[in-house]
C-alpha positions, 0 to 999 in steps of 0.5 A: 929720472928722479925716484920720487918716494909717495906720502902713502897712508899706511894701508897703503903700504905692503909691510911685512913684521919681520922683526930685527935681531932682538925681538922676532916682530917690531909690533910685539917688541917688549923694548920702548924703543927701537933698536934699529933707530935708535943710534948705536941700538945694536952695538949699545945692545950687545954691550949690555949682553956682554956687560951681564955675562962678563957680571954672570960669570964673575958671580960664578967666582971667575977671575976678571983675568979668567974674563978678559981672556974669555972675551979678549978685552983688558983687564980694565974693560973688564972691570969697568963693565962690572962696575958699570954692570954692579951700579946698573943694578943698584939704581934698579934695585933702589927704583924698585924699593922706592916703588914699593915704599908706602906713601904717608899720602896715602895712608900707608904710613 
């Protein structure tokens, strides 16, 4: 016998909002896109968290070699991650500056 998935209305589905590893509730998740549905979403999320941790260790004075040993990575991988994290922060800062610049068209300059 073949299993056929019925086209049910949302109110006819027994669904529980159990969230994921990122956030305990799907309906209240702060992310714009679900990491479960995005290609390699979980992997990207873990890498982003790891890169932030490495950048924080670097700011605290750890050497690239020490960070590489701590995470079990090559020094080149750590250097690349730190560079990418630095560019990401710069891009975010640039966006924030643009948002705060008054528009001459709106009487702000």
